[in-house]
N, CA, C and O of each residue as an XYZ file, in Angstrom:
408
protein
N      34.684    -48.741   -117.101
C      35.487    -47.699   -116.800
C      36.022    -47.880   -115.359
O      37.208    -47.706   -115.080
N      35.052    -48.250   -114.438
C      35.441    -48.427   -113.072
C      36.369    -49.680   -112.996
O      37.196    -49.711   -112.084
N      36.302    -50.661   -113.837
C      37.103    -51.910   -113.679
C      38.497    -51.529   -114.236
O      39.503    -52.043   -113.745
N      38.570    -50.703   -115.178
C      39.903    -50.236   -115.624
C      40.556    -49.406   -114.605
O      41.781    -49.509   -114.530
N      39.956    -48.605   -113.811
C      40.581    -47.752   -112.811
C      41.089    -48.787   -111.641
O      42.229    -48.719   -111.180
N      40.130    -49.740   -111.217
C      40.849    -50.751   -110.348
C      41.868    -51.641   -110.746
O      42.725    -51.995   -109.937
N      41.858    -52.039   -111.919
C      42.897    -52.841   -112.550
C      44.100    -52.144   -112.563
O      45.140    -52.741   -112.283
N      44.102    -50.812   -112.887
C      45.301    -49.864   -112.852
C      45.814    -49.622   -111.645
O      47.030    -49.450   -111.567
N      45.050    -49.564   -110.541
C      45.378    -49.508   -109.205
C      46.066    -50.652   -108.653
O      46.986    -50.502   -107.848
N      45.669    -51.790   -109.041
C      46.159    -53.085   -108.616
C      47.573    -53.334   -109.247
O      48.493    -53.881   -108.639
N      47.641    -52.878   -110.518
C      48.954    -53.076   -111.186
C      50.046    -52.089   -110.574
O      51.223    -52.429   -110.453
N      49.588    -50.905   -110.220
C      50.498    -49.955   -109.691
C      51.081    -50.521   -108.161
O      52.267    -50.463   -107.834
N      50.100    -51.015   -107.402
C      50.382    -51.585   -106.188
C      51.550    -52.695   -106.442
O      52.640    -52.545   -105.890
N      51.306    -53.780   -107.264
C      52.095    -54.794   -107.622
C      53.531    -54.290   -108.024
O      54.538    -54.680   -107.433
N      53.557    -53.428   -109.032
C      54.753    -52.744   -109.388
C      55.625    -52.095   -108.298
O      56.850    -52.208   -108.266
N      54.811    -51.331   -107.315
C      55.475    -50.718   -106.269
C      56.090    -51.720   -105.325
O      57.252    -51.557   -104.953
N      55.387    -52.727   -104.926
C      55.768    -53.826   -104.090
C      57.204    -54.557   -104.615
O      58.227    -54.741   -103.955
N      56.950    -54.887   -105.930
C      58.139    -55.446   -106.778
C      59.417    -54.365   -106.645
O      60.538    -54.796   -106.373
N      59.241    -53.310   -106.799
C      60.278    -52.264   -106.727
C      60.815    -52.086   -105.577
O      62.035    -51.929   -105.551
N      60.100    -52.064   -104.395
C      60.586    -51.940   -103.068
C      61.331    -53.117   -102.671
O      62.363    -52.887   -102.041
N      61.024    -54.378   -102.909
C      61.661    -55.620   -102.740
C      63.096    -55.553   -103.442
O      64.187    -55.741   -102.903
N      62.835    -55.245   -104.749
C      64.109    -55.353   -105.633
C      65.177    -54.181   -105.558
O      66.389    -54.373   -105.654
N      64.599    -52.986   -105.382
C      65.381    -51.814   -105.538
C      65.230    -50.677   -104.393
O      65.939    -49.671   -104.377
N      64.338    -50.924   -103.547
C      64.072    -49.897   -102.485
C      65.261    -49.703   -101.503
O      66.054    -50.613   -101.261
N      65.335    -48.532   -100.981
C      66.395    -48.354   -100.050
C      66.042    -48.721    -98.577
O      64.892    -48.694    -98.140
N      67.084    -49.048    -97.896
C      67.042    -49.549    -96.436
C      67.194    -48.360    -95.521
O      68.290    -47.992    -95.098
N      66.028    -47.765    -95.230
C      66.048    -46.619    -94.262
C      65.764    -47.034    -92.795
O      64.656    -47.436    -92.439
N      66.861    -46.909    -91.939
C      66.673    -47.277    -90.521
C      66.073    -46.477    -89.785
O      66.250    -45.295    -90.078
N      65.354    -46.710    -88.841
C      64.902    -45.911    -87.566
C      65.987    -46.216    -86.523
O      66.087    -47.385    -86.150
N      66.844    -45.249    -85.994
C      67.740    -45.544    -85.016
C      67.393    -45.008    -83.738
O      67.066    -43.826    -83.622
N      67.444    -45.827    -82.734
C      67.209    -45.763    -81.318
C      68.550    -45.893    -80.557
O      69.242    -46.901    -80.699
N      68.881    -44.970    -79.829
C      70.153    -44.948    -78.907
C      69.589    -45.028    -77.365
O      68.677    -44.265    -77.050
N      70.081    -45.870    -76.486
C      69.573    -46.049    -75.210
C      70.712    -45.485    -74.299
O      71.859    -45.413    -74.741
N      70.444    -45.136    -73.191
C      71.241    -44.458    -72.038
C      72.477    -45.252    -71.820
O      73.475    -44.618    -71.476
N      72.569    -46.485    -71.959
C      73.707    -47.161    -71.541
C      74.807    -47.252    -72.732
O      75.841    -47.911    -72.618
N      74.475    -46.551    -73.828
C      75.365    -46.705    -74.989
C      75.193    -47.581    -76.198
O      75.847    -47.501    -77.237
N      74.257    -48.403    -75.934
C      73.812    -49.398    -76.797
C      72.716    -48.773    -77.636
O      72.240    -47.691    -77.293
N      72.252    -49.467    -78.826
C      71.293    -48.837    -79.503
C      70.745    -50.070    -80.582
O      71.157    -51.230    -80.544
N      69.896    -49.633    -81.385
C      69.352    -50.570    -82.473
C      68.894    -49.656    -83.652
O      68.478    -48.502    -83.546
N      69.041    -50.352    -84.743
C      68.456    -49.805    -86.050
C      67.246    -50.734    -86.443
O      67.414    -51.943    -86.609
N      66.096    -50.163    -86.578
C      65.027    -50.862    -87.117
C      64.884    -50.677    -88.567
O      65.003    -49.562    -89.073
N      64.619    -51.788    -89.288
C      64.443    -51.754    -90.572
C      63.079    -52.395    -90.887
O      63.057    -53.605    -91.116
N      61.926    -51.673    -90.916
C      60.721    -52.306    -90.964
C      60.488    -52.492    -92.374
O      61.019    -51.725    -93.177
N      59.625    -53.591    -92.815
C      59.488    -53.858    -94.143
C      60.362    -54.718    -94.866
O      60.117    -55.056    -96.024
N      61.424    -55.109    -94.201
C      62.453    -55.980    -94.865
C      62.191    -57.388    -94.302
O      62.102    -57.542    -93.084
N      62.066    -58.407    -95.146
C      61.703    -59.535    -94.747
C      62.677    -60.657    -95.193
O      63.125    -60.722    -96.337
N      62.985    -61.576    -94.159
C      63.865    -62.775    -94.490
C      63.209    -63.737    -95.490
O      63.897    -64.616    -96.009
N      62.060    -63.622    -95.747
C      61.358    -64.485    -96.800
C      61.717    -64.109    -98.219
O      61.676    -64.930    -99.136
N      62.083    -62.808    -98.382
C      62.509    -62.224    -99.749
C      64.016    -62.465    -99.931
O      64.866    -61.737    -99.418
N      64.270    -63.447   -100.631
C      65.772    -63.751   -100.774
C      66.633    -62.751   -101.391
O      67.755    -62.487   -100.959
N      66.038    -62.134   -102.520
C      66.791    -61.039   -103.255
C      67.031    -59.806   -102.218
O      68.154    -59.311   -102.121
N      65.966    -59.343   -101.469
C      66.049    -58.277   -100.553
C      67.056    -58.674    -99.560
O      67.862    -57.802    -99.237
N      67.155    -59.827    -99.022
C      68.180    -60.100    -98.005
C      69.553    -60.099    -98.647
O      70.502    -59.634    -98.015
N      69.705    -60.567    -99.801
C      71.091    -60.316   -100.422
C      71.563    -58.939   -100.328
O      72.611    -58.594    -99.782
N      70.595    -58.068   -100.982
C      70.838    -56.809   -100.993
C      71.098    -56.178    -99.501
O      72.044    -55.408    -99.337
N      70.293    -56.505    -98.504
C      70.513    -55.905    -97.218
C      71.877    -56.470    -96.501
O      72.570    -55.758    -95.774
N      72.143    -57.711    -96.772
C      73.439    -58.112    -96.231
C      74.669    -57.627    -96.970
O      75.752    -57.618    -96.385
N      74.563    -57.245    -98.161
C      75.583    -56.491    -98.806
C      75.867    -55.111    -98.196
O      76.969    -54.563    -98.184
N      74.753    -54.638    -97.704
C      74.677    -53.146    -97.149
C      75.152    -53.057    -95.739
O      75.916    -52.198    -95.300
N      74.561    -54.137    -95.017
C      74.750    -54.000    -93.307
C      75.279    -55.294    -93.050
O      74.754    -56.265    -93.595
N      76.401    -55.450    -92.173
C      76.803    -56.722    -91.608
C      77.361    -56.496    -90.262
O      77.748    -55.414    -89.822
N      77.360    -57.743    -89.597
C      77.779    -57.847    -88.325
C      79.299    -57.249    -88.264
O      80.073    -57.561    -89.169
N      79.689    -56.483    -87.319
C      80.967    -55.959    -87.198
C      81.265    -54.622    -87.956
O      82.351    -54.055    -87.833
N      80.175    -54.105    -88.806
C      80.388    -53.015    -89.539
C      80.289    -51.928    -88.420
O      79.666    -52.105    -87.373
N      81.024    -50.683    -88.772
C      80.856    -49.466    -87.991
C      79.954    -48.639    -88.768
O      79.947    -48.512    -89.992
N      79.068    -48.003    -87.776
C      78.019    -46.998    -88.225
C      78.236    -45.643    -87.449
O      78.328    -45.566    -86.223
N      78.301    -44.638    -88.284
C      78.470    -43.320    -87.586
C      77.129    -42.646    -87.314
O      76.407    -42.374    -88.273
N      76.702    -42.325    -85.923
C      75.503    -41.683    -85.931
C      75.601    -40.594    -84.860
O      75.878    -40.873    -83.693
N      75.377    -39.396    -85.267
C      75.293    -38.254    -84.305
C      76.616    -38.098    -83.718
O      76.668    -37.908    -82.503
N      77.756    -38.153    -84.433
C      79.032    -37.927    -84.113
C      79.718    -39.208    -83.292
O      80.871    -39.205    -82.861
N      78.888    -40.159    -83.184
C      79.429    -41.309    -82.383
C      79.553    -42.415    -83.383
O      78.870    -42.483    -84.405
N      80.550    -43.355    -82.990
C      80.651    -44.638    -83.788
C      80.109    -45.715    -82.977
O      80.365    -45.829    -81.778
N      79.276    -46.592    -83.703
C      78.701    -47.765    -83.077
C      79.103    -49.057    -84.003
O      79.276    -48.888    -85.210
N      79.230    -50.198    -83.478
C      79.388    -51.384    -84.073
C      78.133    -52.341    -84.187
O      77.503    -52.598    -83.161
N      77.752    -52.875    -85.400
C      76.673    -53.800    -85.300
C      77.131    -55.108    -84.738
O      78.026    -55.775    -85.256
N      76.408    -55.483    -83.537
C      76.739    -56.561    -82.775
C      75.860    -57.813    -83.312
O      76.343    -58.945    -83.278
N      74.619    -57.588    -83.782
C      73.849    -58.769    -84.148
C      72.678    -58.154    -84.985
O      72.340    -56.978    -84.854
N      72.092    -59.015    -85.840
C      71.017    -58.738    -86.634
C      69.996    -59.767    -86.663
O      70.290    -60.904    -87.031
N      68.768    -59.448    -86.290
C      67.698    -60.523    -85.919
C      66.466    -59.995    -86.565
O      66.289    -58.790    -86.740
N      65.659    -60.870    -86.897
C      64.225    -60.505    -87.286
C      63.354    -60.021    -86.106
O      63.525    -60.529    -84.998
N      62.461    -59.093    -86.292
C      61.629    -58.685    -85.289
C      60.120    -58.573    -85.826
O      59.903    -58.555    -87.038
N      59.140    -58.503    -84.931
C      57.933    -58.174    -85.142
C      57.465    -57.034    -84.184
O      57.536    -57.205    -82.967
N      56.977    -55.849    -84.730
C      56.529    -54.839    -83.872
C      55.067    -54.450    -84.153
O      54.535    -54.768    -85.217
N      54.420    -53.762    -83.197
C      53.076    -53.246    -83.461
C      53.090    -51.925    -83.851
O      53.562    -51.061    -83.111
N      52.551    -51.633    -85.108
C      52.628    -50.381    -85.559
C      51.238    -49.826    -85.647
O      50.354    -50.394    -86.288
N      51.051    -48.645    -84.956
C      49.658    -48.032    -84.989
C      49.422    -47.459    -86.448
O      48.273    -47.552    -86.881
N      50.181    -47.001    -87.077
C      49.863    -46.400    -88.372
C      49.393    -47.595    -89.250
O      48.437    -47.415    -90.004
N      49.959    -48.706    -89.200
C      49.423    -49.939    -90.034
C      48.570    -50.819    -89.363
O      48.350    -51.940    -89.821
N      47.999    -50.366    -88.176
C      47.073    -51.139    -87.524
C      47.239    -52.530    -87.285
O      46.263    -53.280    -87.309
N      48.594    -53.015    -87.015
C      48.753    -54.225    -86.666
C      50.350    -54.640    -86.747
O      51.187    -53.749    -86.895
N      50.701    -55.886    -86.655
C      52.049    -56.211    -86.636
C      52.848    -55.804    -87.906
O      52.241    -55.786    -88.977
N      54.062    -55.502    -87.870
C      55.028    -55.245    -88.995
C      56.252    -56.013    -88.750
O      56.806    -55.954    -87.652
N      56.710    -56.738    -89.721
C      57.979    -57.601    -89.730
C      59.154    -56.718    -90.256
O      59.019    -55.781    -91.043
N      60.159    -57.090    -89.788
C      61.439    -56.381    -90.165
C      62.795    -56.920    -89.556
O      62.805    -58.062    -89.097
N      63.745    -56.279    -89.536
C      65.055    -56.730    -88.976
C      65.485    -55.651    -87.969
O      65.233    -54.455    -88.121
N      66.135    -56.157    -86.960
C      66.762    -54.963    -86.077
C      68.246    -55.242    -85.925
O      68.535    -56.379    -85.553
N      69.186    -54.424    -86.143
C      70.512    -54.561    -85.949
C      70.963    -53.754    -84.599
O      70.805    -52.543    -84.446
N      71.475    -54.527    -83.774
C      71.778    -54.083    -82.415
C      73.145    -53.688    -82.339
O      74.069    -54.427    -82.678
N      73.303    -52.384    -81.841
C      74.512    -51.560    -81.740
C      75.176    -51.559    -80.420
O      74.520    -51.697    -79.388
N      76.383    -51.417    -80.422
C      77.203    -51.035    -79.153
C      78.340    -49.891    -79.731
O      78.918    -49.848    -80.816
N      78.412    -49.009    -78.577
C      79.358    -48.000    -78.917
C      80.906    -48.584    -79.061
O      81.500    -49.314    -78.268
N      81.304    -48.116    -80.134
C      82.802    -48.606    -80.431
C      83.822    -47.794    -79.600
O      85.026    -48.031    -79.698
């Protein structure tokens, strides 16, 4: 019985990871700085997952205009990042889109 519960848990995790890579939403954490620039952090997005990157590039591109708190920003650059996340007790990989006020 315990083996069945563990096996079901592993299967649920695998399906959740697969779904997030193939169909999950890209929810940015937006930071705006005093000089009018900013960045959007997308944690959990990996350049290694080709299908995920195709979906990401279809949604966010360099030169795209982003509206945030009544201001317009332009995506100037998108680069991979690694941050230290206390919640996950270690490094997290993702992408950062650097913004400039339009």
